[in-house]
N, C-alpha and C positions, 0 to 999 in steps of 0.2 A: 165079576163077571168082567168087566173089562181089562184085569190085570191075565185075565185069563186068554181074552182076543189077540193082546199086544202077544202073547207067549205062543199063541197058534202062528200068527203072523211071523213074527222073528222064525218061527220055526221050520214057515216053509220057504220064508227069505234064505233061510241056511238051505235048505233041500236043492231050492234054485240053482243057489252057486254050487252045492257041490255034486250037482247035475250036468254044471259046465265046463268044471275042471278040467274033464280027460276031452274035453274036443278044445277047449282053448291050449294044454298043455300041445296036443298034437298041434294045432297051428306053429306053436313056439319049435318046436321040434323041427316041422317044414321051413319056418323061416331060418332057424341054425343049418338046416343042410344045406340050404340054398346059397345063405351065405363062407358054407364052408367050403361050397365047389368053386362059387365066384372068386375067391379068396386064393383056392387052391392052383386057377387058371391064371391069375392075376400075377403069381408067384413064379410060376413056370415060365409067364412072359419075361418076367424079368428078369428071371435066370438065364433064360437064353439070350435076352440081349446082352447081359453082361459079359457072356460067353463070346457076343462075336464082336462086343466091344474089347474085352481082351485079344480076341483071334483066333477061339478055342475052337468057335464052330455053336450050333444048336445042339443043348442035348448033352453034353461031354462035360458038365459039372462034374468033379467026383463029391465034392462035398455039399450036395442038394439031396434032400433025405425026405423029398415028394414026389 
């Protein structure tokens, strides 16, 4: 009977973990999207600064893909 109780306990833990995974995955996705947006802004700011440094003015870099 003790082994059966342990198996039930493990099964309940696995179920709880499986149920929490989608929420954890959504949070990771949200964090990744937030980081992506922040890095895109930083890259654009750095590219604009480089363009200004080179005398080309902001937003005119032909090699930029973002």
